[in-house]
N, C-alpha and C positions, 0 to 999 in steps of 0.2 A: 775123589775123596775131598770131603769139606774142610777148608782152611778154619784155624782156630780164630785167626784174626778177623774182627768185623771191619769190613772198611766204612771209613764216614761217609755217611751219604750227606746230600744237601739238606738243607733245612726243610721241614714239612710245611705245608701250608698252614696248619695251626700256629707253629713259630713265628712266621711270617706275619700272621695276623695278629698275633701278640704284640710283637714288636712295632707293628704299624700304629696298634692301639697308644702304646706308650709315647710314640713320637707325637700323635695327634694331640695326646694330653699335655705334651711339653710345648704348645705351640705359643705364639707370642703373648706374653704376660701382659695384658692390656689393663688390668687391675693395678699392677704395680706403676704403671709408666702414668696412669691417671693420677695417681696418689702422689708421685713424683713432681709431675707437672704442677698439680693443686698446691704443694709444699712450695715450690719456687714460686709460683704467682703469688701466694700469700706473702712470702719473704720479700717480695719486689714491692708487693703493696706497702708493707710495714716499713721497708727503707724509704720507699718514696714519700710516704707520709712524715716520717721523720727529717729527711732531707729537707722537704718544703716548710715543715713547722720549726726547723731549727734555723732557717736561713737568717732571719733575723739577728739571732744570737750570734751567728757567724759574721755577719756584717758589723755587729756591735764591736766584736772582739777586733776586728780591723780598726774600726773608728778610734777605739781606745789606745791600740797600739800608735795610731798617728797623732793622737793628742798627749802621748806620752812625754813629749818634748815640754809640755806645760806643767809639769809636775814641779813644785817648790823646792827652793835648795837653799843652802845657806849664800851662796852668791846671789841668788834670784828669789827673794823670799815672798813675792807676791807677782807671778808670771802672768796673772789674770790682767795686770794694767797693760799688757801687750795685746790684748784682745779688742779689736775695732768695735766701738760700741759701748764698752763696758762703762757703767756710771758708779762712782764710789762715794760714800758720806761717812763722816764720822759720827758714832752714837753712843751715848752713856751706855753701859752695860748695868744688869742686876738692878732694873728699875721694874717692880711687880706691882701688878692690878690684881683686882678680884674677879672671879669668873663673871660677875655680873655687869661689868664694867666694859667700856669701850675706849679705844685709844684713836684720836683724830690724827692719823698717820699723815705723813707728809709725801709719801710716795704709793703709788698703787701698782702691783702688789707692795706691801711694806717690807722692808729688809733691815731693819733695825728699829730702836727704840723701846718706850715701855711695853710690857707684854704680860701676858697673863703669868702667875706664878706656877701652872702646870703646862710643861710643853707638850706637843704633839709628838706621838712615836714616829720616829724616823728611822727604823730599822728597814729600809728598803719597802716602804709602806705605799700603795697605789691605791689612794683614796676613790671611790667611785663618785663621792658626792663633793662639793665644796665645802671647806673645813675653816671654822673661825680663825680669823689672821691673827689675832693675839695669842693664839697658841702655837702657830706654825712659826711665828716669829722668835719664840723662846728656843725652839728647836735650831734654828739659824745660830743663836746665840752658843749651842753646843758644838757647833762646828758642821751642821748639816747644810745640805743643798737641796734646795726645794724646786722642783720643776712645776711651773703653772702653765695651763693653757686655757685658751679660750674654746668652751665647749661648742660654740655655735661655728668656729672655724676649723678646729681640728677635729675629726671623726674618723671613725672607721680604723684603715690600716695606718693612717697618721699618729692615732693614738698608740697604737701597738710599737711604732717605733719609739715614742717618747717611753713607754713602759719599759721596755727592754733596757733602758738607761737607768731605771730606778728601781724596778722589781727586785728584792732581796739584796740590793745593794747597801752596805751599812752606811749610816749617816746620809740618806737620801730618802726624800719623799716626793711624791707626785699628787697633784689634785686640780680638778677644774677650776677655774676661776671665772664665774659669768662677767660679763662686761670688760675684760681685758682688752687693752686698746690695740694689741698686738696677738697674732697666733699664739706665741710661745713667750713666757718671761721666766728668766733663772734668777734665784736668789739664793745669796749666802749673806753672812753678816756683814753689814757695809758695803755689799756688791750686787749689781744687778744687770742684767742684760736681756734686752727684749730683741726678739727674732721674728722673721716672717715665715719660716720654713723649719718643720722638723729634721729637714735633712742637712741642716746648716751644721759645719764642723764644728762651729764655736760652741755648741752645747757641750759637746765633750771635751773641749779646751776649757772652758769654765769649769766643769766639775773637776778635772783633773787638777786644776791650779787652786781650786778653794775648797773641795771637802777635807774636812780636819786639817786644813793648813794651819799649822800653829801659830803663823805670824799674822793672821787676819781673823780669828775668833776670839772671844774673851775667855771662855769657860774650858780650859783644857782638862780631858779626862771626864768630861761630864756624860751621863747617859742619854741614849735615844730610846730605850725601851718602854714599852706601854706602861702605864702609871697603873689603869684598872678602874673600875666603877667608882665613883665619887671624886676621882681626879682627872684624868684623862684616859677615856675608854675607847681605845681604837675601834670597836665593834659599834660604838655609840657615840662618834665623836661631835663636840658641840657645832651646830651648824655656822656657815658662813651668813652674815649679814650683809645684804647687798644696799639696804637703805643707808643714806649719809649720816656720818655720826651726828647726834643731837649736841645740845649746847652744854650737856653735862660730860661729854667725853674729855678724857684726859689729854692734856697738850703734850707736845713733844718734848717739853723741857719740865713734865712731870716728875716729882721725886719718889713716887711709889704711895700705895694704899696702906694704911693701918690694917692688919689683919691678913694681908695677903701673903701667900706662901712664899717662904724666904729660903728654905733649903735648896741649894745648887741642885738637888736631885728630885726634891718635892716627898722625899721617904725618908723614914727614920733612918738614923746613922750617918746621913750626910756623905755616903759615897755612892757611885755609879751602880745602878741596878736597885738601890734602895735596901741591901742588905747590910744590916748593923756589923762593921767589923769587916766588909766586903774589901774586895781588890780592884782597883782601877785598871782598865784597859792597859795592856803591854805598851810600854813607851810612852805612857802620858801620866801626867800628874794628878794628884786627886784635885777635883775643883775647888776653887777658892771661895767661891760663895754666889749668891746670885742665881 
């Protein structure tokens, strides 16, 4: 007599074949693996590129930290005087000349004395070409530091080591200076330091000690912003003149030219940034003139 219960049999060949087909289709996911490897490789390239290209900035941060001891204080208002090789001089401030005139400076590069009524933009500007000295000196009067270098002696990666100290840094500017007697020369109002190497730690000490040091520059709160066409155009600055000053150049004891720009900002309103009724930088007083 037949039983009403069916015995479970083994899987048929058809079922085995179907299962085998599914397993075969779930083989090694090479497409996914290749995509993941490609993404990881790209991430490695991006990280490597960033790491290599940010090396100068990381090194510069270390240099600045090491130079922080040269920041001015009430007890030590001019720490630059402790930097070996520093040269200092006293200059009368607020003596302006016309854009068409030159000054027979007593130092090269100049770091004080009569200057153009329009200052050079010094908001972390790296000028690719040499700029007229008379404009650069005015920026020093506003508390800026000027990094100058001999383009015949400082090239390639050495220029980048200077650039990272200036680019985007407030009250700082950098430019080539043809004929410079040293590879590097640093200028602040009444202060200069000439060096043989872009790796010299005194570069950062000079900047820490003198950039916006209220004890060493005459025009507190004065602007470093670009002034624009007709005044000082950062995109088309007045060119450096390598020729010796002629007999009509203004002497160091010159008292100023009639008609020269006399506003401390060179803009209407007489306040930093040239905006009438504007506000000077925090912690600084409005400029007194010149």
